[in-house]
C-alpha positions in Angstrom: -134.8 128.8 9.7 -132.3 126.7 8.0 -133.3 123.4 5.4 -130.9 120.3 4.5 -131.7 122.1 1.4 -133.2 124.2 -0.6 -133.7 124.1 -4.8 -131.5 126.7 -6.9 -133.8 128.4 -8.8 -132.5 130.8 -11.8 -133.2 134.3 -12.0 -137.1 134.3 -12.9 -136.9 136.5 -16.2 -134.2 134.0 -17.4 -136.7 131.2 -17.2 -139.8 133.4 -18.1 -138.0 134.3 -21.2 -137.3 130.7 -22.6 -141.3 130.1 -21.6 -142.1 132.5 -23.9 -141.2 130.4 -26.7 -143.8 127.5 -25.1 -146.1 129.6 -25.1 -146.2 130.6 -28.8 -145.9 126.5 -29.9 -148.6 125.3 -27.1 -146.6 122.3 -27.6 -146.3 121.2 -23.4 -145.2 117.5 -23.9 -144.2 114.3 -25.5 -140.5 115.3 -26.0 -141.1 119.2 -27.2 -138.1 121.5 -28.7 -137.3 122.4 -25.6 -136.8 118.6 -24.1 -135.1 117.9 -27.0 -132.1 120.6 -26.5 -131.6 119.7 -23.2 -130.9 116.4 -24.2 -128.2 117.7 -26.3 -127.3 120.4 -24.6 -126.7 117.7 -21.4 -125.3 115.0 -23.4 -122.5 117.7 -24.5 -121.8 118.8 -21.0 -121.7 115.1 -19.8 -119.2 114.0 -22.8 -121.4 111.2 -23.2 -122.4 109.4 -25.8 -125.9 108.3 -25.5 -128.1 110.3 -23.0 -132.1 110.1 -22.6 -134.2 113.2 -20.9 -136.7 110.9 -18.6 -139.5 111.7 -16.4 -137.6 111.3 -12.7 -134.4 108.8 -11.5 -137.0 106.0 -10.6 -138.3 105.6 -14.0 -134.9 105.6 -15.7 -134.0 102.9 -13.3 -137.4 101.2 -13.9 -136.6 101.2 -18.3 -132.9 100.5 -17.2 -134.0 97.0 -15.8 -136.7 96.4 -18.2 -134.7 97.5 -21.6 -132.0 94.6 -20.4 -134.5 92.2 -19.8 -133.2 91.5 -16.3 -135.2 88.3 -14.1 -134.2 86.4 -11.6 -131.6 88.8 -8.6 -130.0 91.6 -8.7 -127.0 92.2 -6.7 -127.1 95.8 -5.0 -126.5 97.7 -2.1 -128.8 98.3 1.4 -127.3 101.8 1.6 -129.2 104.1 -0.9 -132.4 105.1 -1.1 -135.4 103.1 -1.5 -136.2 103.9 -5.2 -132.8 101.6 -5.9 -134.4 98.8 -4.0 -138.1 99.6 -4.9 -137.5 99.8 -8.6 -135.7 95.9 -8.6 -138.8 94.6 -6.7 -141.2 96.4 -9.0 -139.6 95.2 -12.0 -140.1 91.7 -10.9 -136.6 91.1 -9.4 -135.5 89.8 -5.9 -132.9 92.2 -4.7 -129.3 90.3 -3.1 -128.0 93.0 -0.8 -124.1 93.3 -0.2 -122.7 95.6 2.5 -120.7 98.6 2.1 -117.2 99.4 2.3 -116.9 101.5 5.8 -114.9 104.7 3.9 -116.2 105.2 1.2 -120.2 104.0 1.9 -120.6 102.4 -1.5 -121.6 98.5 -2.2 -118.1 96.0 -1.1 -116.7 95.3 -4.7 -114.6 92.9 -2.6 -117.7 91.2 -1.3 -119.8 90.7 -4.6 -118.9 87.3 -5.9 -119.8 85.2 -2.9 -124.0 87.0 -2.9 -123.4 85.7 -7.1 -125.6 82.4 -7.7 -127.1 80.8 -10.9 -129.7 83.1 -10.6 -128.0 86.4 -10.6 -128.7 88.7 -14.0 -127.3 91.9 -12.9 -125.2 94.4 -10.5 -127.1 97.6 -9.7 -125.0 99.7 -7.6 -125.2 103.1 -6.5 -122.9 106.2 -6.5 -123.7 107.3 -3.3 -123.7 111.2 -2.4 -122.0 111.3 -6.1 -119.2 108.9 -5.1 -117.7 106.6 -7.4 -118.0 103.1 -7.2 -115.4 100.3 -7.8 -116.2 100.7 -11.1 -113.3 98.5 -12.5 -113.9 95.8 -10.0 -116.9 95.6 -10.6 -116.7 95.7 -14.3 -114.1 92.6 -13.6 -116.6 90.4 -12.0 -119.5 91.4 -14.0 -117.5 89.9 -17.4 -116.4 87.1 -15.5 -119.7 85.5 -14.6 -121.5 87.4 -17.5 -123.8 89.6 -16.0 -125.1 93.3 -16.9 -124.7 96.1 -14.8 -126.4 99.4 -14.0 -125.7 102.3 -12.0 -127.1 104.2 -9.8 -126.0 107.9 -10.5 -128.9 109.8 -9.0 -126.3 112.0 -7.2 -123.2 112.0 -9.4 -123.9 114.2 -12.2 -120.9 116.2 -14.0 -118.8 113.8 -11.9 -116.1 112.2 -13.6 -113.2 109.5 -13.5 -109.7 110.0 -15.9 -111.3 112.6 -17.4 -114.5 110.0 -18.7 -117.8 110.7 -17.4 -119.2 108.2 -14.6 -122.7 107.8 -16.7 -120.2 105.9 -19.2 -119.6 102.8 -16.7 -121.2 99.9 -17.0 -124.2 98.8 -19.5 -126.8 101.5 -18.1 -126.2 104.4 -16.2 -129.0 106.4 -14.9 -128.8 110.0 -12.7 -131.9 112.3 -10.9 -132.1 115.6 -11.6 -135.2 115.8 -9.0 -135.2 119.6 -7.4 -133.2 118.4 -4.5 -130.8 117.8 -6.7 -127.4 119.6 -7.4 -128.6 120.5 -11.0 -132.6 119.7 -11.5 -135.2 120.3 -14.0 -137.5 120.2 -11.2 -138.6 116.9 -11.9 -136.3 114.7 -14.3 -133.6 112.0 -15.2 -131.7 111.0 -17.0 -130.7 107.1 -18.9 -127.5 106.9 -20.1 -125.5 104.0 -22.4 -122.7 103.4 -24.9 -125.5 100.4 -27.0 -126.8 102.7 -29.7 -129.2 99.5 -29.9 -130.4 99.7 -26.1 -130.9 103.7 -26.6 -133.8 102.7 -29.7 -135.6 100.3 -27.3 -135.0 102.7 -24.2 -136.6 105.9 -26.4 -139.2 103.7 -27.7 -140.0 102.1 -24.0 -140.2 105.6 -23.1 -143.1 106.6 -25.3 -145.0 103.4 -24.7 -143.6 101.4 -26.9 -145.2 103.1 -30.1 -143.8 102.4 -33.1 -145.8 104.6 -35.2 -149.5 106.3 -35.2 -151.1 103.2 -34.7 -148.9 100.1 -34.1 -146.9 99.4 -31.0 -143.6 97.1 -30.6 -143.0 96.8 -27.7 -143.9 97.3 -23.9 -143.8 100.8 -22.6 -144.6 103.2 -20.6 -144.8 107.3 -20.5 -141.1 108.3 -19.5 -141.7 111.6 -21.9 -141.2 114.7 -19.9 -142.2 118.2 -20.3 -140.9 121.7 -22.0 -141.8 123.6 -18.2 -139.2 120.9 -17.2 -137.0 121.2 -19.8 -137.0 125.2 -19.6 -136.2 125.0 -16.1 -133.4 122.5 -17.1 -132.0 124.4 -20.0 -132.0 127.9 -17.8 -130.0 126.1 -14.7 -127.2 124.4 -16.8 -125.9 127.7 -17.8 -125.5 128.2 -14.3 -124.4 124.6 -13.3 -120.3 126.3 -12.7 -121.3 129.1 -10.0 -123.9 126.0 -8.5 -120.5 123.6 -8.5 -118.3 126.4 -7.2 -120.2 127.8 -4.5 -121.2 124.0 -3.0 -117.1 123.9 -3.2 -116.4 126.5 -0.8 -119.3 125.7 1.8 -117.8 122.0 1.7 -114.3 123.2 2.5 -115.3 125.7 5.1 -117.3 122.8 6.9 -114.1 120.3 6.3 -111.9 123.0 8.1 -114.6 124.0 10.8 -115.2 120.4 11.6 -111.5 119.2 11.7 -111.5 118.7 15.0 -114.9 116.9 15.8 -115.6 113.3 16.4 -116.2 112.3 12.6 -115.6 111.6 9.1 -115.9 112.2 5.7 -116.3 109.1 3.1 -113.3 107.9 1.6 -113.4 110.1 -2.2 -112.6 107.7 -5.1 -109.2 108.6 -5.6 -109.8 109.3 -9.2 -112.8 110.8 -9.4 -113.8 114.7 -9.9 -115.8 115.7 -7.0 -119.5 117.4 -7.3 -120.5 117.8 -3.9 -124.0 117.0 -4.0 -124.0 116.5 -0.2 -122.6 117.0 2.7 -122.2 113.9 4.8 -120.2 113.1 8.4 -120.4 110.0 10.0 -120.3 110.7 13.3 -118.2 109.1 16.0 -121.0 107.1 18.0 -125.2 107.6 17.3 -125.5 109.3 20.6 -123.4 112.4 19.6 -125.2 112.4 16.5 -128.7 112.6 18.3 -127.5 115.3 20.3 -125.6 116.8 17.9 -129.2 116.8 15.9 -131.0 117.9 18.1 -129.5 121.0 19.2 -129.4 122.4 15.5 -133.5 121.1 15.8 -133.6 123.9 18.6 -131.8 126.2 16.8 -133.8 125.6 13.8 -131.1 124.2 11.6 -132.4 121.1 9.8 -130.2 117.8 9.2 -131.0 114.5 7.6 -129.8 110.9 8.5 -129.8 110.4 5.2 -129.7 106.9 4.4 -131.0 105.9 7.7 -132.2 103.0 8.5 -130.5 100.0 6.2 -133.0 99.4 3.4 -131.9 96.1 4.4 -133.7 95.7 7.7 -136.6 98.2 7.0 -138.6 97.4 4.2 -142.1 95.7 4.8 -141.8 94.2 1.6 -138.5 92.2 1.9 -137.4 89.9 4.7 -135.3 91.9 7.3 -131.7 90.8 6.9 -128.8 92.3 8.7 -125.5 93.8 7.4 -123.0 94.7 9.7 -121.4 98.0 8.5 -124.4 99.3 7.1 -126.8 99.1 10.3 -123.2 101.0 11.7 -122.8 103.6 9.5 -126.2 104.0 8.7 -126.9 105.0 12.1 -123.7 107.5 12.3 -124.5 109.6 9.3 -125.9 113.0 9.2 -126.1 115.1 6.1 -125.5 118.5 6.8 -127.6 121.7 5.5 -126.0 122.0 1.7 -126.8 124.4 -1.2 -126.4 127.5 -3.2 -128.4 130.3 -0.7 -126.4 129.3 2.3 -123.5 132.0 3.6 -120.5 130.8 5.0 -121.6 133.0 8.1 -124.1 130.2 8.6 -122.2 127.3 8.1 -119.7 128.8 10.8 -122.9 129.3 12.9 -124.3 125.4 12.1 -120.0 124.2 12.8 -120.3 125.9 16.4 -123.1 124.5 17.6 -122.3 121.4 16.6 -118.7 122.0 18.0 -120.6 122.8 21.5 -122.2 119.5 21.8 -119.2 117.5 21.4 -117.1 120.5 24.3 -120.0 120.1 26.7 
């Protein structure tokens, strides 16, 4: 069986070694020494100004909306994981969808202005599959209309634009460190900001809004993470270069073997580095996609229609809306298996099975 992904796990002895200190200290959570160490290591690795390590990527988004005190409408994309939209609703705001660009699969920055109303407070855009949005145009729009900007960078770990971290754009950027991501801490997330004031408030929010042992300064939640998760993050960071290189090799193999397949790859930001978090293809039509998926399933090779269906038309707590490009792309996009332990030979087999469907 070949799943769509398998989490990277470091040599067990490396993880066990770092856990020895946890057993000695008997401190498991509440931002212990390993969680604090991971924050500093990630801040240096990503070359960002301020960073917090939190429970998960969804909590990171919740904290971002809360700390910016957003109300009313938030412009966002219908082509993302459900957490992008559900967090907006959860925090009492209204998601306003804007259709995507058919090449990049990100929110179409050229369509954002027409969606702005007097109730708009922010733009929450996703770097889909780690591919950066048109951050410069979004920044200009936000400044013109005095809007806040949050970037959902769940997939964008390590990506840079012109040698600058993708997480340095917007008022706040978030990232997921879930086990399925290319870099993970089993469960985890990041909140990144350039503002020292926002950092201080986010740090307080992460710990229930506690200001001292017997007082509270604001509304907060439990956004902290554990020493066991942080330990995995620290160890995995030592392997990030090998992880990236292996995923690059596998992705390039797919590119080569599927060059004649009736599909295209999303157009990557021309000034950005690539981190190879997924291998998505947009297939010529949904009928061909379903045939390919069925043939791979038959051979116990599992793919994912990521993201299908469109959030705008499928969420039971929102009125259904139709966005032409999103509806079309969501029916034709398929993510193929991609993970560290996948072999070149397995990629070749997957590609043969895909091409066999096309050629029959």
